C-alpha positions in Angstrom: 0.0 0.0 0.0 1.3 3.5 -0.9 2.4 5.6 2.0 2.6 9.4 2.4 2.9 12.3 4.8 0.3 14.1 6.9 1.2 17.7 7.5 -0.6 19.9 10.1 -0.1 23.4 8.8 -1.8 24.9 11.9 1.1 23.5 14.1 4.2 24.2 11.9 6.3 27.2 13.1 8.9 26.9 10.3 11.6 25.9 12.8 13.4 23.6 10.3 14.0 20.9 12.9 12.7 18.4 10.3 15.1 19.7 7.7 18.1 19.5 10.0 17.2 16.0 11.3 16.9 14.7 7.7 20.3 16.3 6.8 21.9 14.7 9.9 20.4 11.3 9.3 21.5 11.2 5.6 24.8 13.0 6.2 24.0 15.8 3.8 26.0 18.9 3.2 24.7 22.5 3.7 23.5 22.8 0.1 21.6 19.5 -0.2 18.7 17.8 1.5 15.5 15.8 1.0 13.2 18.0 3.1 12.7 21.7 3.0 10.4 24.4 4.4 8.6 26.9 2.3 7.9 30.3 3.8 4.8 31.7 2.2 4.0 35.4 2.9 1.6 38.0 1.6 -0.8 40.8 2.3 -0.6 44.6 2.2 -1.5 47.7 4.2 -3.5 50.8 3.6 -4.1 54.3 5.2 -7.6 55.4 5.8 -8.7 59.1 5.5 -8.5 59.5 9.2 -4.8 58.5 9.1 -5.3 55.1 10.7 -3.5 52.0 9.2 -4.9 48.6 8.5 -3.2 45.5 7.2 -3.9 42.1 5.8 -0.4 40.5 6.3 -0.2 36.7 6.7 2.5 34.1 6.7 2.6 30.3 7.0 5.1 27.5 6.5 5.0 24.2 4.5 7.3 21.4 5.3 7.8 19.4 2.1 9.6 16.3 0.9 8.7 13.6 -1.6 5.0 12.8 -1.6 5.4 9.2 -3.0 2.6 10.1 -5.5 0.0 7.8 -6.9 1.1 8.9 -10.4 4.7 9.9 -9.9 6.1 12.0 -12.8 9.6 11.0 -11.8 8.9 7.3 -12.4 7.1 8.0 -15.7 10.0 9.8 -17.3 12.8 7.7 -16.0 14.4 6.0 -19.1 16.1 3.2 -17.2 13.3 2.4 -14.7 15.7 3.3 -11.9 13.1 5.5 -10.2 10.5 3.0 -9.0 8.0 2.2 -6.2 9.1 -0.6 -3.9 7.2 -3.2 -1.9 6.6 -0.7 0.9 4.9 1.8 -1.5 7.9 4.1 -1.4 9.5 5.7 -4.4 13.3 6.0 -4.7 16.0 5.6 -7.4 18.1 2.4 -7.8 21.6 3.8 -8.1 22.6 0.6 -10.0 20.3 1.7 -12.9 20.4 5.5 -12.6 22.4 7.3 -15.3 22.0 10.8 -13.8 20.1 12.2 -16.7 18.0 14.5 -14.5 14.7 13.9 -16.2 13.1 13.1 -12.8 14.3 16.4 -11.4 12.8 18.3 -14.3 9.5 16.3 -14.2 8.6 16.5 -10.5 6.4 19.6 -9.7 7.6 19.3 -6.0 11.3 19.4 -6.9 11.8 16.3 -4.8 14.6 14.5 -6.8 18.0 16.1 -7.2 21.2 14.9 -8.8 23.7 14.0 -6.1 26.9 16.0 -6.8 29.1 13.2 -5.5 27.4 10.2 -6.9 26.2 11.9 -10.1 23.0 10.0 -9.7 19.4 10.9 -8.7 18.8 11.2 -5.0 15.6 11.9 -3.0 13.5 11.2 0.1 12.7 7.5 0.3 10.5 7.7 3.3 13.5 6.5 5.4 12.7 3.0 4.1 15.0 1.2 6.5 13.2 2.8 9.4 9.8 2.3 7.8 10.5 -1.4 7.2 11.4 -1.7 10.9 8.1 -0.1 11.9 9.6 3.3 12.8 8.6 6.7 11.6 10.8 8.7 9.1 13.4 10.8 11.0 11.7 14.1 10.1 8.4 12.9 11.7 10.2 11.8 14.8 12.1 15.0 15.1 9.2 17.5 14.7 8.8 19.2 18.1 5.3 20.4 17.3 4.1 17.0 16.0 3.1 18.7 12.7 4.3 15.7 10.6 3.1 12.1 10.4 3.7 9.3 7.9 1.9 6.1 6.9 -0.9 4.6 4.8 -3.9 6.9 4.3 -6.1 4.7 6.5 -3.5 4.8 9.3 -3.2 8.5 9.1 -6.9 9.1 9.1 -7.3 6.9 12.2 -4.6 8.8 14.1 -5.8 12.2 13.0 -9.6 11.6 12.6 -10.5 14.7 14.8 -8.3 16.9 12.5 -9.1 15.3 9.1 -12.2 17.0 7.8 -10.4 19.9 6.2 -7.5 17.9 4.8 -6.4 18.9 1.3 -3.2 18.9 -0.7 -3.6 21.9 -2.9 -2.9 24.8 -0.6 -0.7 27.6 -2.0 2.0 27.4 -3.2 1.7 23.7 -3.9 0.8 22.3 -7.4 -2.7 21.1 -8.1 -3.3 17.5 -6.8 -4.3 16.3 -10.3 -0.7 16.7 -11.5 0.6 13.6 -9.8 -1.9 12.5 -7.1 0.5 13.2 -4.2 0.1 11.2 -1.0 0.2 14.4 1.0 -2.6 15.2 3.4 -2.5 18.7 4.6 -4.6 20.3 7.4 -4.4 24.0 6.3 -4.1 26.9 8.7 -6.7 29.7 8.4 -4.2 31.7 6.3 -3.6 28.9 3.9 -7.2 27.9 3.6 -8.2 31.4 2.5 -5.9 31.1 -0.5 -4.9 34.8 -0.4 -2.3 35.9 -2.9 1.3 35.8 -1.7 4.7 34.5 -2.7 7.5 32.2 -1.5 9.8 34.4 0.7 12.8 32.1 0.9 13.8 31.4 -2.7 17.5 31.6 -2.1 17.3 29.1 0.7 15.4 26.7 -1.5 17.6 27.3 -4.6 14.4 27.6 -6.7 
């Protein structure tokens, strides 16, 4: 059965603990990593005739990694079938088959795969498959101090978060439409995210986008 992430946007403070835990677990350098946090900000301010100010500023954070999609674009474009879904429902590249062409990187709307600078092969979140096989949560989930992340099959996630599941969706700004790849990403949006107000990603340099 496919597995994916549950993300409680109402809890996330953008602390990056999930990012740092992932980097440490996978021994990544400063400019590489499987998980990242998007800072989404927007709003404006205005001056009334009486000189008073009003504002509509908002900000929220999205912790994002591979969504182990139902229709993964990275798998569809891989010419060597290196990118595949394994018996645990997790998607990852077989380095014995990968030729480092970068098609998966270009195809993924979530920018999950990247070409490892040392291996010259595709590299991405694999759901911490060794931990998952042992019945443990991915390291990012275990590290989150606000318990904003969870991982598992959809039924398991629904059972654990049933009282916070009614509003779950996967198309909050600035994420792509769900129809693109069918991501196994279940998001409980914060009020700011649910209102879909116009804004922009504020940390492009950090994300290398």
